[in-house]
C-alpha positions as CSV (number, residue, x, y, z in Angstrom):
1,X,10.3,-17.8,-16.1
2,X,13.4,-15.7,-15.3
3,X,12.9,-12.0,-15.7
4,X,15.4,-9.4,-14.4
5,X,14.4,-7.0,-11.7
6,X,14.8,-3.9,-13.8
7,X,14.2,-0.4,-12.5
8,X,12.1,2.1,-14.3
9,X,15.2,4.1,-15.4
10,X,16.8,1.0,-16.8
11,X,13.7,0.2,-18.8
12,X,13.4,3.7,-20.2
13,X,17.0,3.4,-21.4
14,X,16.2,0.0,-23.1
15,X,13.1,1.4,-24.8
16,X,15.0,4.5,-25.9
17,X,17.7,2.5,-27.5
18,X,15.2,0.0,-29.1
19,X,16.4,-2.9,-27.1
20,X,12.9,-3.4,-25.7
21,X,9.5,-2.1,-26.7
22,X,6.5,-1.5,-24.4
23,X,4.7,-4.4,-26.1
24,X,7.6,-6.8,-25.6
25,X,7.9,-5.7,-22.0
26,X,4.2,-6.2,-21.4
27,X,4.4,-9.6,-23.0
28,X,7.3,-10.5,-20.7
29,X,5.3,-9.6,-17.6
30,X,2.2,-11.4,-18.8
31,X,4.3,-14.5,-19.4
32,X,5.8,-14.1,-15.9
33,X,2.3,-13.8,-14.4
34,X,1.2,-17.0,-16.2
35,X,4.3,-18.8,-15.0
36,X,4.6,-17.7,-11.4
37,X,1.2,-16.3,-10.3
38,X,-1.3,-18.7,-11.9
39,X,0.9,-21.8,-11.9
40,X,4.2,-22.9,-10.5
41,X,4.4,-21.4,-7.0
42,X,0.9,-20.1,-7.4
43,X,1.2,-16.7,-5.6
44,X,-2.4,-15.7,-6.8
45,X,-1.7,-12.0,-6.5
46,X,-3.4,-10.9,-9.7
47,X,-7.2,-11.0,-9.7
48,X,-7.7,-9.9,-13.3
49,X,-5.6,-9.0,-16.4
50,X,-6.3,-6.1,-18.6
51,X,-7.5,-7.5,-22.0
52,X,-6.4,-4.2,-23.6
53,X,-2.8,-4.1,-22.2
54,X,-1.0,-5.1,-25.4
55,X,-3.1,-2.7,-27.5
56,X,-2.2,0.1,-25.0
57,X,1.5,-0.9,-25.2
58,X,1.3,-0.8,-29.0
59,X,-0.1,2.8,-28.9
60,X,2.7,3.9,-26.6
61,X,5.3,2.4,-28.9
62,X,3.9,4.3,-31.8
63,X,4.1,7.5,-29.8
64,X,7.7,6.8,-28.9
65,X,8.6,6.2,-32.6
66,X,6.9,9.5,-33.4
67,X,9.2,11.3,-30.9
68,X,6.6,11.6,-28.1
69,X,7.6,10.3,-24.7
70,X,5.3,11.2,-21.9
71,X,7.7,10.7,-19.0
72,X,9.3,8.1,-16.7
73,X,6.3,5.8,-16.9
74,X,5.9,5.8,-20.7
75,X,5.4,2.1,-21.6
76,X,5.9,0.8,-18.0
77,X,3.6,-2.0,-16.9
78,X,1.8,-1.2,-13.6
79,X,-0.7,-3.2,-11.6
80,X,-3.3,-1.5,-9.4
81,X,-5.4,-2.8,-6.5
82,X,-8.9,-4.0,-7.2
83,X,-10.6,-1.3,-5.2
84,X,-9.5,1.4,-7.7
85,X,-12.0,2.2,-10.5
86,X,-11.0,1.7,-14.1
87,X,-13.3,2.6,-16.9
88,X,-12.3,-0.2,-19.2
89,X,-13.1,-3.9,-19.5
90,X,-11.8,-4.7,-16.0
91,X,-14.0,-5.0,-13.0
92,X,-13.7,-3.1,-9.7
93,X,-14.9,-5.3,-6.8
94,X,-12.7,-4.8,-3.7
95,X,-12.4,-8.6,-3.9
96,X,-16.1,-9.1,-3.1
97,X,-18.6,-11.3,-5.0
98,X,-21.2,-8.7,-4.1
99,X,-19.5,-6.4,-6.7
100,X,-18.7,-9.1,-9.3
101,X,-19.2,-7.7,-12.7
102,X,-19.0,-4.1,-11.6
103,X,-17.5,-1.9,-14.4
104,X,-16.7,1.6,-13.3
105,X,-18.4,4.5,-15.1
106,X,-15.2,6.5,-14.9
107,X,-11.5,6.1,-14.2
108,X,-10.4,7.0,-10.7
109,X,-8.4,10.3,-10.7
110,X,-5.1,8.4,-10.0
111,X,-5.9,6.1,-12.9
112,X,-6.3,9.1,-15.2
113,X,-2.9,10.3,-13.9
114,X,-1.3,6.9,-14.7
115,X,-2.8,6.8,-18.2
116,X,-1.7,10.4,-18.9
117,X,1.8,9.5,-17.8
118,X,1.9,6.6,-20.3
119,X,1.7,3.7,-17.9
120,X,0.4,0.3,-19.2
121,X,-2.2,-0.8,-16.7
122,X,-1.5,-4.5,-16.8
123,X,-4.3,-5.7,-14.5
124,X,-5.6,-5.6,-10.9
125,X,-4.3,-7.2,-7.8
126,X,-6.1,-9.3,-5.2
127,X,-6.7,-7.8,-1.8
128,X,-8.1,-8.6,1.6
129,X,-11.8,-8.4,0.9
130,X,-13.3,-4.9,1.4
131,X,-9.7,-3.8,2.2
132,X,-9.6,-6.0,5.3
133,X,-12.6,-4.3,7.0
134,X,-15.3,-6.9,6.7
135,X,-14.8,-9.5,9.5
136,X,-13.0,-9.8,12.8
137,X,-10.8,-11.7,12.8
138,X,-10.1,-11.8,9.1
139,X,-7.7,-13.7,6.9
140,X,-5.4,-11.1,5.3
141,X,-4.9,-11.7,1.6
142,X,-8.2,-13.6,1.1
143,X,-11.2,-12.4,-0.9
144,X,-14.3,-14.3,-2.0
145,X,-13.7,-13.2,-5.6
146,X,-9.9,-13.7,-5.7
147,X,-9.1,-16.4,-3.2
148,X,-5.9,-16.4,-1.1
149,X,-2.7,-14.5,-2.1
150,X,0.5,-16.1,-0.8
151,X,3.8,-14.6,0.3
152,X,6.5,-15.3,-2.3
153,X,9.2,-15.7,0.3
154,X,7.3,-18.5,2.1
155,X,4.1,-19.8,0.5
156,X,2.5,-20.7,3.9
157,X,2.9,-17.1,5.1
158,X,0.6,-14.2,4.8
159,X,1.2,-11.5,2.2
160,X,-0.4,-9.1,4.8
161,X,-3.4,-7.0,4.2
162,X,-5.1,-5.3,2.6
163,X,-2.8,-4.6,-0.3
164,X,-1.6,-8.2,-0.2
165,X,-1.8,-8.9,-3.9
166,X,0.0,-5.6,-4.6
167,X,2.9,-6.4,-2.3
168,X,3.3,-10.0,-3.5
169,X,3.1,-9.0,-7.1
170,X,5.9,-6.5,-6.9
171,X,8.0,-8.8,-4.9
172,X,7.5,-11.7,-7.4
173,X,8.4,-9.4,-10.2
174,X,5.1,-9.6,-12.0
175,X,5.2,-5.9,-12.9
176,X,7.4,-2.8,-12.4
177,X,5.4,-1.3,-9.6
178,X,1.9,-1.3,-8.0
179,X,-0.6,1.1,-6.5
180,X,-1.9,0.0,-3.1
181,X,-4.2,1.7,-0.6
182,X,-4.0,2.2,3.1
183,X,-6.4,3.1,5.9
184,X,-4.0,1.8,8.7
185,X,-1.1,-0.4,7.7
186,X,-2.3,-1.6,4.3
187,X,0.6,-0.2,2.3
188,X,3.2,-0.5,5.0
189,X,2.5,-4.1,6.2
190,X,2.4,-5.8,2.8
191,X,5.4,-3.8,1.6
192,X,7.4,-4.9,4.7
193,X,6.2,-8.5,4.6
194,X,7.1,-8.9,0.9
195,X,10.4,-7.2,1.1
196,X,9.7,-4.1,-0.9
197,X,9.4,-0.3,-0.5
198,X,6.0,1.3,0.3
199,X,5.0,4.9,0.6
200,X,1.9,5.9,2.6
201,X,1.5,9.6,1.6
202,X,0.1,12.5,3.5
203,X,-3.7,12.5,3.5
204,X,-4.6,14.8,0.6
205,X,-1.5,14.4,-1.5
206,X,-3.1,11.6,-3.6
207,X,-6.8,11.8,-4.6
208,X,-9.2,9.2,-3.2
209,X,-12.0,9.7,-5.7
210,X,-12.9,6.5,-7.6
211,X,-11.5,4.3,-4.9
212,X,-13.8,2.0,-2.9
213,X,-13.5,3.6,0.6
214,X,-13.3,2.6,4.2
215,X,-12.8,6.0,5.9
216,X,-12.1,9.4,4.4
217,X,-10.1,10.6,7.4
218,X,-7.4,8.0,6.9
219,X,-7.8,6.5,3.4
220,X,-5.0,7.1,0.8
221,X,-3.5,5.4,-2.2
222,X,0.3,5.1,-2.6
223,X,3.1,3.5,-4.5
224,X,4.7,0.1,-3.8
225,X,7.9,-0.8,-5.7
226,X,11.2,-2.7,-5.4
227,X,13.3,0.4,-5.0
228,X,12.9,3.8,-3.4
229,X,13.6,5.5,-6.7
230,X,10.8,3.7,-8.5
231,X,8.4,4.4,-5.7
232,X,9.3,8.1,-5.8
233,X,8.8,8.2,-9.5
234,X,5.3,6.7,-9.2
235,X,4.3,9.0,-6.3
236,X,5.0,12.0,-8.4
237,X,2.6,10.7,-11.1
238,X,-0.2,10.1,-8.7
239,X,-0.3,13.6,-7.2
240,X,-2.6,16.4,-8.3
241,X,-5.5,18.5,-7.2
242,X,-8.8,16.7,-7.8
243,X,-12.0,18.7,-7.7
244,X,-13.8,15.6,-6.5
245,X,-11.6,15.2,-3.5
246,X,-11.5,18.3,-1.4
247,X,-8.6,17.0,0.7
248,X,-6.3,17.4,-2.3
249,X,-6.8,21.2,-2.3
250,X,-4.2,21.2,0.5
251,X,-1.7,19.7,-1.9
252,X,-1.8,22.6,-4.3
253,X,1.1,24.3,-2.7
254,X,2.6,21.3,-0.9
255,X,2.4,18.5,-3.4
256,X,4.9,17.9,-6.1
257,X,4.9,16.1,-9.5
258,X,8.6,15.1,-9.2
259,X,9.8,13.2,-6.1
260,X,12.6,11.5,-7.9
261,X,14.7,14.7,-7.5
262,X,15.0,13.9,-3.8
263,X,17.0,10.7,-4.5
264,X,20.2,11.5,-2.6
265,X,23.0,9.1,-1.4
266,X,23.9,11.7,1.3
267,X,20.2,12.1,2.2
268,X,20.8,11.3,5.9
269,X,23.7,13.6,6.5
270,X,22.9,16.1,9.3
271,X,19.3,14.8,9.7
272,X,18.0,14.4,13.2
273,X,16.3,11.0,13.5
274,X,14.4,9.9,16.6
275,X,14.1,6.3,17.7
276,X,10.6,5.4,18.9
277,X,11.6,2.7,21.4
278,X,8.1,2.5,22.8
279,X,6.7,1.5,19.4
280,X,9.4,-1.1,18.7
281,X,8.1,-4.1,20.6
282,X,10.2,-6.7,22.4
283,X,11.0,-9.4,19.8
284,X,14.8,-9.9,20.2
285,X,15.3,-10.8,16.5
286,X,13.5,-7.7,15.3
287,X,15.3,-5.5,17.9
288,X,18.7,-6.9,16.6
289,X,17.8,-5.9,13.0
290,X,16.5,-2.5,14.2
291,X,19.7,-1.8,16.3
292,X,21.8,-2.5,13.2
293,X,19.5,-0.2,11.2
294,X,20.0,2.6,13.7
295,X,23.8,2.2,13.5
296,X,23.6,2.4,9.7
297,X,21.6,5.6,9.9
298,X,24.2,7.0,12.3
299,X,27.1,6.0,10.0
300,X,25.4,7.8,7.2
301,X,25.7,11.1,9.0
302,X,22.4,11.4,10.9
303,X,22.2,12.6,14.5
304,X,20.4,9.9,16.4
305,X,18.1,10.9,19.3
306,X,17.5,7.7,21.3
307,X,14.9,7.4,22.8
308,X,12.4,9.7,21.1
309,X,9.3,8.0,22.2
310,X,6.0,8.9,20.6
311,X,3.5,9.9,23.3
312,X,0.0,8.4,23.3
313,X,0.8,6.0,20.4
314,X,-1.4,3.3,21.9
315,X,-4.2,5.5,23.5
316,X,-6.7,5.7,20.6
317,X,-7.4,2.1,19.5
318,X,-11.1,2.3,20.5
319,X,-11.8,5.7,19.1
320,X,-9.9,4.9,15.8
321,X,-12.2,1.9,15.3
322,X,-15.2,4.0,16.2
323,X,-14.3,6.6,13.5
324,X,-13.7,3.9,11.0
325,X,-17.1,2.3,11.5
326,X,-18.9,5.6,11.3
327,X,-17.0,6.6,8.1
328,X,-17.2,3.2,6.5
329,X,-21.0,3.3,6.6
330,X,-21.2,6.9,5.2
331,X,-18.4,6.6,2.6
332,X,-19.2,3.1,1.3
333,X,-22.9,4.0,1.0
334,X,-22.0,7.1,-1.0
335,X,-19.8,5.0,-3.3
336,X,-22.3,2.1,-3.8
337,X,-25.2,4.6,-4.4
338,X,-23.3,5.9,-7.4
339,X,-23.2,2.5,-9.1
340,X,-25.3,1.7,-12.1
341,X,-28.7,0.0,-12.0
342,X,-27.1,-3.3,-13.0
343,X,-25.0,-3.5,-9.8
344,X,-26.1,-6.1,-7.3
345,X,-25.7,-3.8,-4.3
346,X,-26.3,-0.1,-3.7
347,X,-25.8,0.2,0.0
348,X,-23.9,-1.5,2.9
349,X,-27.2,-3.0,4.0
350,X,-27.4,-4.7,0.5
351,X,-23.9,-6.0,0.9
352,X,-24.6,-7.5,4.3
353,X,-27.8,-9.2,3.0
354,X,-25.9,-10.5,-0.1
355,X,-23.1,-11.9,2.2
356,X,-25.7,-13.6,4.4
357,X,-27.5,-15.1,1.4
358,X,-24.2,-16.4,-0.1
359,X,-22.6,-17.3,3.2
360,X,-21.0,-20.6,1.8
361,X,-19.1,-18.7,-0.9
362,X,-18.5,-15.3,0.8
363,X,-18.0,-16.2,4.4
364,X,-16.4,-19.7,4.6
365,X,-13.6,-18.5,6.9
366,X,-14.7,-15.3,8.7
367,X,-17.8,-13.1,9.0
368,X,-18.8,-9.5,8.5
369,X,-18.7,-8.1,12.0
370,X,-17.2,-4.8,10.9
371,X,-19.9,-4.2,8.4
372,X,-22.7,-5.1,10.8
373,X,-21.2,-2.7,13.4
374,X,-20.8,0.0,10.9
375,X,-24.4,-0.4,9.7
376,X,-25.6,0.2,13.2
377,X,-23.9,3.6,13.4
378,X,-25.7,6.9,12.9
379,X,-24.6,9.9,10.8
380,X,-21.3,11.8,10.8
381,X,-23.1,14.6,12.6
382,X,-23.3,12.7,15.8
383,X,-21.3,14.0,18.8
384,X,-19.9,10.5,19.5
385,X,-18.2,10.5,16.0
386,X,-17.0,14.0,16.2
387,X,-15.5,13.6,19.6
388,X,-13.7,10.4,18.6
389,X,-12.3,12.0,15.5
390,X,-11.1,15.0,17.5
391,X,-9.5,12.8,20.1
392,X,-7.7,10.7,17.4
393,X,-6.2,13.8,15.8
394,X,-5.2,15.4,19.1
395,X,-3.4,12.2,20.3
396,X,-1.7,11.4,17.0
397,X,-0.8,15.0,16.0
398,X,-0.4,17.7,18.6
399,X,0.0,15.3,21.5
400,X,1.7,12.6,19.5
401,X,4.0,12.8,16.5
402,X,4.1,16.6,16.5
403,X,5.0,16.7,20.2
404,X,8.0,14.4,19.9
405,X,9.2,16.0,16.7
406,X,9.1,19.5,18.2
407,X,10.6,18.4,21.6
408,X,13.7,16.9,20.0
409,X,13.7,19.0,16.8
410,X,13.5,15.9,14.6
411,X,13.3,15.4,10.9
412,X,11.9,11.9,11.1
413,X,11.2,9.0,13.5
414,X,12.3,5.4,12.9
415,X,10.7,2.2,14.1
416,X,10.7,-1.5,12.9
417,X,7.9,-1.8,10.4
418,X,6.3,-5.0,11.7
419,X,7.1,-8.6,12.7
420,X,7.9,-11.1,10.0
421,X,4.9,-12.4,8.0
422,X,2.6,-14.6,10.1
423,X,1.4,-18.0,9.1
424,X,-1.8,-18.2,7.0
425,X,-4.6,-19.6,9.2
426,X,-7.9,-20.1,7.5
427,X,-9.4,-21.7,10.6
428,X,-8.6,-19.1,13.2
429,X,-7.9,-16.0,11.1
430,X,-5.0,-13.6,11.5
431,X,-3.2,-14.2,14.8
432,X,-1.7,-11.3,16.7
433,X,2.1,-11.9,17.0
434,X,2.7,-8.2,17.6
435,X,3.4,-6.1,20.7
436,X,4.4,-3.1,18.5
437,X,2.5,-0.7,16.3
438,X,4.4,1.2,13.6
439,X,1.5,2.2,11.4
440,X,-1.4,3.7,13.5
441,X,0.0,7.0,14.6
442,X,0.9,8.2,11.1
443,X,-2.2,6.6,9.6
444,X,-4.6,8.2,12.0
445,X,-2.8,11.6,11.9
446,X,-2.8,11.5,8.1
447,X,1.0,11.8,8.0
448,X,3.5,10.2,5.6
449,X,5.3,6.9,6.3
450,X,7.8,4.9,4.2
451,X,9.1,1.4,4.8
452,X,12.3,0.0,3.3
453,X,13.8,-3.6,3.6
454,X,16.1,-3.8,6.6
455,X,16.9,-7.5,7.0
456,X,15.5,-11.1,7.2
457,X,14.4,-13.5,10.0
458,X,14.5,-17.1,8.8
459,X,14.3,-15.8,5.2
460,X,11.3,-13.6,5.9
461,X,11.7,-9.9,5.2
462,X,11.7,-7.2,7.9
463,X,11.4,-3.5,7.1
464,X,12.4,-0.3,8.8
465,X,10.0,2.6,8.8
466,X,10.6,6.4,8.6
467,X,7.7,8.7,9.3
468,X,7.2,12.4,10.0
469,X,4.8,15.2,10.0
470,X,2.5,16.2,7.0
471,X,4.0,16.9,3.6
472,X,7.5,15.6,4.5
473,X,7.6,13.0,1.7
474,X,10.8,14.7,0.2
475,X,12.7,14.2,3.4
476,X,11.5,10.7,4.0
477,X,12.4,9.7,0.4
478,X,15.9,11.1,0.9
479,X,16.4,9.2,4.2
480,X,15.0,5.9,2.9
481,X,17.0,6.1,-0.3
482,X,20.3,6.7,1.6
483,X,19.5,3.8,3.9
484,X,18.5,1.5,1.0
485,X,21.6,2.2,-1.1
486,X,24.0,1.8,1.8
487,X,22.5,-1.6,2.9
488,X,21.1,-3.2,-0.3
489,X,19.2,-5.7,1.8
490,X,16.5,-6.7,-0.7
491,X,16.8,-10.2,-2.0
492,X,14.6,-11.8,-4.6
493,X,12.0,-14.3,-3.2
494,X,12.6,-18.0,-3.8
495,X,9.0,-19.2,-3.4
496,X,9.9,-21.6,-0.6
497,X,7.0,-23.8,0.7
498,X,7.8,-22.5,4.2
499,X,10.2,-20.3,6.1
500,X,13.9,-21.4,6.0
501,X,14.6,-22.1,9.6
502,X,18.3,-22.9,8.8
503,X,19.1,-19.3,7.9
């Protein structure tokens, strides 16, 4: 089924003139999901549809007829990742059979924000089970409840994790935009691999309450869309101070409800942009695309500082994992303990036991090493945890991103987002084809990061990343939008069986 890749602004115009209604739009996307996701190419990015979506759309159409339009998202179909609570008839499972049948008692804060803004929550997207923090190695895009999500550019390639279904769904035009989540790379990688825009916000800009966690020092939700403008609109809707998430108190003065106002064709003029050569890797095809991207940024009026290497970007791998294991145990136990009596599991220990008892269904391709390691950790009061967290923040902030930003008086840093999507390998799990790391410094620091399409290698998307210090979303959106509009690199996927080696 052919469906135009409309923008949010275009759809608002069509609904305002009566050319389309929210119900008609919702029906079109439901038909598209049926034709592309569940048959045809079989992307398998949507784990569950909202049985109330059409009724919600009807209600929003009635409001529009009565003269009430809630904002940019009024009547716009949105998908959300299946680790985000919705108090409706949809489940929230993180892709795990251990949570099959779990109906959340309350909407997550960001879901309340979406509903208040008039979004039609169309359904939930598949993900790497437990947000890709169950086994080592894992298979990105696979969950025991949802199966395998495929990359719409080449069906034998990974959609990347953990927001794999989110990235693939937006790329395949199954909705207008999606909410993903990231601990380290899980918004940026699937956005890059599926040729879309992803924004990983500053920690605390977007509430985490009602989201199945990995680690509170790094977890955040964020928008994924086909354009920078759409991602910026969605980001503004998600923000807000949530009394159930103390980190959002910091956003009271720094967060905004309108990021679309930073859309600026001249956004890169006069900006000082540093090139993180030491994070860019050595792949000649990626470097060629990156060099062209740097030249575009320069032509758009930016001052290029090259190199502007990020110190210590690779010095905290072990302590990052240490912190994630400690926090995974504490945070997941807190979430699971809050579930109703009918839930199968109420602790990480219960999940581990369930997985062992259902090994043939839950662990046919990889195990649960991360969960077992996390379960062995002590409390967050232990010195080992506190020291690791302090080291992570020191190396990624004061002695990392902050240091290079201050040294060269930069507004942002650029780096290739990642290599092209890897092959799906159910036998061996995710292979490492990467001597670069674009995501960890900003993820561990809790700083914002945005990726934008920058080119293709054998038909597989490659993105360019802009990241900066805390609360610099407005600047990053300006830079990314200027780059996007000058290059217009994004191409619609063709659902090829494999990468096109003739390109």
